[in-house]
C-alpha positions as CSV (number, residue, x, y, z in Angstrom):
1,M,77.5,95.4,93.5
2,G,77.4,95.2,97.3
3,M,79.0,92.7,99.7
4,L,77.4,92.1,103.1
5,I,79.9,91.6,105.9
6,T,77.9,90.0,108.7
7,G,78.6,88.0,111.9
8,I,80.4,91.0,113.4
9,G,80.3,90.5,117.1
10,E,81.6,94.0,117.8
11,L,82.0,96.8,115.2
12,V,84.1,99.8,116.2
13,T,83.1,102.6,113.9
14,C,84.8,105.7,115.5
15,D,81.7,107.5,114.2
16,D,80.5,109.8,116.9
17,T,77.2,110.4,115.1
18,L,76.0,106.8,114.5
19,D,72.5,106.2,115.8
20,G,72.1,103.3,118.2
21,A,75.8,102.9,118.8
22,D,77.5,102.7,122.2
23,H,79.4,106.0,122.5
24,S,80.5,105.5,126.1
25,E,84.1,104.9,125.0
26,S,84.0,107.3,122.1
27,L,84.3,104.5,119.6
28,G,80.8,104.3,118.3
29,I,80.4,100.5,118.9
30,L,77.7,98.4,117.4
31,R,77.2,94.8,118.5
32,D,75.8,92.0,116.3
33,A,76.5,94.3,113.4
34,A,76.9,94.2,109.7
35,V,78.5,96.4,107.0
36,I,77.8,96.5,103.2
37,V,80.6,97.6,101.0
38,G,80.6,98.3,97.3
39,R,83.2,98.8,94.6
40,D,83.3,101.6,92.1
41,P,83.7,100.0,88.6
42,E,85.6,103.0,87.3
43,T,88.1,103.5,90.1
44,N,88.0,100.0,91.5
45,E,87.9,101.5,95.0
46,S,85.6,100.1,97.6
47,S,83.5,102.2,100.0
48,V,81.0,101.6,102.9
49,Q,77.4,101.7,101.6
50,W,75.5,100.7,104.8
51,V,76.3,100.2,108.5
52,G,73.9,98.9,111.2
53,L,72.6,95.9,113.1
54,A,72.8,92.6,111.3
55,A,69.1,91.9,111.9
56,K,68.3,95.0,109.8
57,A,70.8,94.6,107.0
58,P,69.3,95.0,103.5
59,A,70.0,92.5,100.7
60,A,73.3,92.4,99.0
61,D,74.8,90.6,96.1
62,W,76.9,88.2,98.3
63,A,77.9,87.9,101.9
64,I,80.7,86.8,104.2
65,E,80.2,85.7,107.7
66,L,82.8,86.5,110.4
67,G,81.6,84.3,113.2
68,G,81.4,86.9,115.9
69,H,84.9,88.5,115.4
70,A,85.5,92.2,116.1
71,V,85.9,94.6,113.2
72,L,87.3,98.1,113.4
73,P,88.6,100.8,111.0
74,G,91.9,99.7,109.4
75,F,94.9,101.2,111.3
76,V,96.3,104.5,109.9
77,D,100.1,104.5,110.3
78,S,100.8,108.2,109.9
79,H,104.6,108.1,110.4
80,S,107.0,105.6,108.8
81,H,110.3,105.4,107.1
82,L,109.8,102.2,105.0
83,V,112.2,102.9,102.2
84,F,115.7,101.8,103.4
85,A,118.3,99.1,103.1
86,G,120.8,97.8,105.7
87,D,120.7,96.6,109.2
88,R,121.2,98.3,112.6
89,S,120.5,95.5,115.0
90,A,123.9,96.0,116.6
91,E,123.0,99.6,117.4
92,F,119.8,98.4,119.1
93,A,121.8,95.9,121.1
94,A,124.2,98.7,122.2
95,R,121.3,100.9,123.4
96,M,120.0,98.0,125.5
97,T,123.3,98.2,127.4
98,G,123.1,102.0,127.9
99,Q,124.3,103.7,124.8
100,S,122.3,106.8,124.1
101,Y,120.7,107.8,120.8
102,D,121.4,111.1,119.1
103,G,120.5,110.5,115.5
104,G,124.0,109.6,114.3
105,G,123.2,106.1,113.3
106,I,121.1,107.4,110.4
107,A,124.4,107.7,108.5
108,T,124.7,103.9,108.4
109,T,121.3,103.6,106.8
110,V,122.0,106.4,104.3
111,A,125.1,104.5,103.1
112,A,123.2,101.2,102.7
113,T,120.2,102.9,101.0
114,R,122.4,104.8,98.5
115,A,124.2,101.5,97.6
116,A,120.9,99.5,97.0
117,S,119.3,99.3,93.6
118,D,115.8,100.4,92.9
119,D,114.6,96.8,92.6
120,Q,116.2,95.9,95.9
121,L,114.6,98.9,97.7
122,R,111.3,98.2,96.0
123,T,111.3,94.5,97.2
124,L,112.1,95.6,100.8
125,L,109.5,98.3,100.8
126,R,106.7,96.1,99.5
127,A,107.5,93.4,102.0
128,R,107.3,95.9,104.8
129,A,104.0,97.3,103.5
130,D,102.6,93.8,103.2
131,E,103.7,93.1,106.8
132,M,101.8,96.1,107.9
133,R,98.7,95.1,106.1
134,S,98.9,91.6,107.7
135,Q,98.6,93.3,111.1
136,G,95.6,95.5,110.2
137,T,97.2,98.7,108.7
138,T,95.4,99.9,105.6
139,T,96.9,103.4,105.2
140,V,100.6,104.3,105.6
141,E,102.5,107.5,105.3
142,I,106.1,107.0,104.1
143,K,109.0,109.5,104.3
144,S,112.2,109.8,102.4
145,G,115.3,110.9,104.4
146,Y,117.9,108.2,103.8
147,G,119.2,109.5,100.6
148,L,120.3,113.1,101.3
149,T,121.2,113.7,97.7
150,V,118.9,114.9,95.0
151,H,119.0,111.6,93.1
152,D,118.6,109.4,96.1
153,E,115.8,111.4,97.8
154,T,113.9,111.5,94.6
155,R,114.0,107.8,94.0
156,M,113.0,107.1,97.6
157,L,109.9,109.3,97.1
158,R,109.2,107.7,93.7
159,L,109.3,104.3,95.2
160,A,107.1,105.3,98.2
161,S,104.5,106.7,95.8
162,E,104.1,103.2,94.4
163,I,102.7,102.2,97.8
164,T,100.8,105.2,99.1
165,T,99.6,108.7,98.3
166,E,100.8,109.9,101.7
167,V,104.4,110.6,100.7
168,T,106.6,112.9,102.7
169,Y,109.8,114.7,101.6
170,L,112.3,114.5,104.4
171,G,115.5,115.9,102.9
172,G,115.8,117.7,106.2
173,H,116.3,114.4,108.1
174,V,119.9,115.0,109.1
175,V,122.9,116.9,107.8
176,P,124.8,114.4,105.5
177,P,127.7,112.6,107.2
178,G,131.0,114.4,106.6
179,T,129.4,117.8,106.2
180,A,131.6,120.5,107.9
181,S,129.9,122.9,110.3
182,G,130.5,125.7,107.9
183,E,128.7,123.8,105.1
184,R,125.4,123.2,106.9
185,S,123.8,126.2,105.2
186,A,124.8,124.9,101.8
187,Y,122.9,121.6,102.5
188,V,119.9,123.6,103.8
189,D,120.0,125.5,100.5
190,L,120.1,122.2,98.6
191,V,117.1,120.9,100.5
192,T,115.0,124.0,99.9
193,R,115.9,124.4,96.2
194,E,117.1,121.7,93.8
195,M,116.1,118.8,96.0
196,L,112.7,120.2,96.8
197,A,112.0,120.9,93.1
198,A,112.8,117.2,92.3
199,A,110.6,116.0,95.2
200,L,107.5,117.9,94.1
201,P,106.2,115.3,91.5
202,Y,105.9,112.7,94.3
203,A,105.5,114.4,97.6
204,K,102.4,115.5,99.4
205,W,104.1,116.6,102.6
206,I,107.4,118.2,103.9
207,D,109.0,117.2,107.2
208,V,112.1,118.2,109.2
209,F,113.9,116.7,112.1
210,C,114.0,119.7,114.4
211,E,116.3,118.7,117.3
212,P,118.9,121.3,118.4
213,A,120.1,118.8,121.0
214,S,121.5,116.6,118.2
215,P,124.5,117.7,116.1
216,H,123.1,115.8,113.2
217,A,119.6,117.4,113.0
218,F,118.3,120.9,112.4
219,D,117.8,123.9,114.7
220,A,114.8,126.2,114.7
221,E,116.0,128.6,112.1
222,E,117.2,125.9,109.7
223,S,113.9,124.1,110.2
224,R,111.9,127.2,109.6
225,Q,113.8,127.8,106.3
226,I,113.0,124.2,105.2
227,L,109.4,124.3,106.1
228,S,108.9,127.7,104.6
229,A,110.2,126.5,101.3
230,G,107.9,123.5,101.4
231,V,104.8,125.6,102.1
232,A,105.7,128.0,99.3
233,A,105.9,125.0,97.0
234,G,102.5,123.8,98.1
235,L,103.4,120.9,100.4
236,G,101.6,120.2,103.7
237,V,103.7,120.4,106.9
238,R,104.8,117.7,109.3
239,V,107.5,118.0,112.0
240,H,109.7,115.7,114.0
241,G,110.0,117.5,117.3
242,N,110.9,117.3,121.0
243,Q,112.1,113.7,120.7
244,L,115.6,114.0,122.3
245,A,115.1,117.0,124.6
246,P,113.0,120.1,125.1
247,G,113.2,122.2,121.9
248,P,111.4,124.4,119.4
249,G,109.7,121.7,117.3
250,V,106.2,121.8,118.8
251,Q,106.1,125.6,118.7
252,L,107.4,125.6,115.1
253,A,104.8,123.0,114.1
254,V,101.9,125.1,115.5
255,E,103.4,128.3,113.9
256,F,103.2,126.6,110.5
257,G,99.8,124.9,111.1
258,A,101.4,121.5,110.7
259,A,99.0,118.6,110.4
260,S,101.1,116.7,112.9
261,V,104.1,117.1,115.2
262,D,105.6,113.7,116.0
263,H,107.4,112.3,119.0
264,C,106.5,115.0,121.6
265,T,108.5,113.2,124.3
266,Y,109.9,116.3,126.1
267,L,107.2,119.0,126.4
268,S,107.0,122.2,128.4
269,S,103.8,123.6,129.7
270,S,103.9,126.2,126.9
271,D,104.2,123.4,124.3
272,V,101.1,121.7,125.8
273,D,99.2,125.0,125.7
274,A,100.2,125.5,122.1
275,L,98.9,122.1,121.2
276,V,95.7,122.7,123.0
277,G,95.2,125.9,121.1
278,A,95.9,124.1,117.8
279,Q,93.9,121.0,118.5
280,E,91.7,121.5,115.4
281,T,94.8,121.8,113.2
282,T,97.8,120.1,114.7
283,V,97.8,116.5,116.0
284,A,100.4,115.3,118.5
285,T,101.5,111.9,117.1
286,L,103.2,109.7,119.7
287,L,105.6,106.9,118.8
288,P,105.9,104.6,121.8
289,G,107.8,102.0,119.8
290,V,110.7,104.5,119.7
291,E,110.8,104.9,123.4
292,F,110.7,101.1,123.7
293,S,113.6,100.7,121.3
294,T,115.8,103.5,122.7
295,R,115.1,103.0,126.4
296,S,113.9,106.6,126.5
297,P,111.1,108.1,128.7
298,F,107.7,107.5,127.2
299,A,105.7,110.5,126.1
300,D,103.0,111.5,128.6
301,A,99.8,110.7,126.6
302,R,97.7,110.9,129.7
303,A,98.6,114.6,130.4
304,L,98.1,115.5,126.8
305,L,94.7,113.9,126.6
306,D,93.6,115.5,129.9
307,A,94.7,118.9,128.6
308,G,92.6,118.4,125.5
309,V,95.3,117.8,122.9
310,S,94.4,115.7,119.8
311,V,96.6,112.6,120.1
312,A,97.5,110.0,117.4
313,L,99.7,106.9,117.4
314,A,102.0,105.6,114.7
315,T,104.9,103.1,114.4
316,D,107.7,105.3,113.1
317,C,108.9,102.1,111.5
318,N,112.6,102.6,110.7
319,P,115.8,100.6,111.0
320,G,117.4,102.6,113.8
321,T,114.9,103.4,116.5
322,C,111.8,101.3,115.9
323,Y,112.0,98.4,113.5
324,S,108.4,97.4,114.0
325,T,105.5,97.5,111.5
326,S,102.9,96.6,114.2
327,M,100.2,99.1,115.1
328,P,98.8,96.5,117.6
329,F,102.1,96.6,119.4
330,V,102.0,100.4,119.5
331,I,98.5,100.3,120.9
332,A,99.6,97.9,123.6
333,L,102.6,100.1,124.5
334,A,100.4,103.2,124.6
335,V,98.1,101.5,127.1
336,R,100.8,99.9,129.3
337,E,103.3,102.8,129.3
338,M,101.6,106.0,128.3
339,G,98.4,106.1,130.4
340,M,96.0,105.7,127.5
341,T,92.8,103.6,127.9
342,P,92.4,100.9,125.3
343,A,89.6,102.9,123.6
344,Q,91.8,106.1,123.5
345,A,94.6,104.1,122.0
346,V,92.4,102.6,119.3
347,R,90.9,105.9,118.4
348,A,94.4,107.4,118.3
349,A,95.5,104.7,115.8
350,T,92.5,105.1,113.6
351,L,90.4,108.3,113.6
352,N,93.0,110.6,115.1
353,A,95.8,109.2,112.9
354,A,93.6,109.9,109.9
355,K,93.3,113.5,111.2
356,A,97.1,113.6,111.3
357,L,97.0,113.1,107.5
358,R,94.1,115.5,107.1
359,R,91.9,112.6,105.9
360,N,88.2,112.1,106.8
361,D,87.6,109.1,104.5
362,I,89.7,106.6,106.5
363,G,90.0,105.7,110.2
364,V,86.2,105.5,110.5
365,V,83.5,103.1,109.4
366,R,80.5,105.2,108.1
367,V,78.6,105.5,104.9
368,G,80.9,107.0,102.2
369,S,84.2,106.2,103.9
370,R,86.7,103.9,102.3
371,A,86.0,100.2,103.1
372,D,89.4,100.0,104.9
373,L,88.6,97.5,107.6
374,A,90.6,95.4,110.1
375,V,89.3,92.2,111.5
376,L,90.4,90.7,114.8
377,D,90.7,87.0,115.7
378,A,89.0,88.1,118.9
379,P,85.6,89.2,120.1
380,S,86.6,92.8,121.1
381,Y,89.1,95.6,120.5
382,L,90.1,95.1,124.1
383,H,92.2,92.1,123.0
384,L,94.6,94.4,121.2
385,P,96.4,95.5,124.4
386,Y,95.3,92.4,126.3
387,R,97.2,90.0,123.9
388,P,100.4,91.9,123.0
389,G,102.5,90.3,120.4
390,V,99.8,87.9,119.2
391,P,98.9,88.4,115.5
392,I,95.1,88.8,116.0
393,A,94.6,91.7,113.6
394,K,94.7,91.7,109.8
395,A,93.3,93.9,107.0
396,L,90.0,92.6,105.8
397,E,90.2,91.9,102.0
398,V,87.0,93.3,100.4
């Protein structure tokens, strides 16, 4: 059975091949548009069955009228840390007075998360996921990384898998608090052996915080060991890299054919060249909410785009460096602080973010794609950066 969604004043499809669309901003925009979605009775999943001008829409079983509001693909948040307990607002306040960030505060979240019950973590996780959806996000990637024991990492992944299929094993987040320098290799061994084996039933991806500038994170060789083990076990690769200082993260991500390397705040010309060469494989996912929350320099999205790098946006929602679930806020920051046009930021938060998850069924509105749509209480996508902080976006329930 099909449902006609009509009265769409502006439909952002992100479909570069759609006939009759306005492709001037690379968003595939149709005005006075309609969409028909259908639901598979066996899987209960909905998909797009027809896209076009409202005047040409075929008959459907029932219809909803949106009164001229804008519709776009649901946001794809390809980097988040939603499973955690505890509070680090005091740490945020300290950074606003000049304290720098080096990853050490993660230990506070690890302690609180380990102490929380499954039910407590599940309640917190679902509330955050619902909050995302209420702001237009329809797909979210969720990482572990606040357990750092076999038991706690596994339960984080298990809980995340209740919310999404995009689950990332991040045992290589930081070295556990209290680990002596001579015991680092033992923890890397744990991450690549027993902990990895326990993660496999739940995880799709492996990630590592590759930041030699931080005493808490992992250097190039440790990161290579962790990623190699994940690849050998059949996991896809993601990398936290070049957040705190220039480092090997981007080059390592390209070497491993990672789907995404995230942060990319401090890049050399050779890093940019590597990302250009890997643009069909590796997306640079920028996280401007982190720069906002840490008072760090913003990544230079304009330079990356001009060079031809594939760029995505995500929240990095986490308790320490960006406790925000809002992709519209991220879009506004990217436009205001990183040199992106509104169209580039929207594409980065939808189609390119889907690419960062190696998905072609989301982040786009075309026949056959998932019917993951966001509706704006506004006539155009331009209102996303134009009205920062105003809750104009929400997932469209179909």
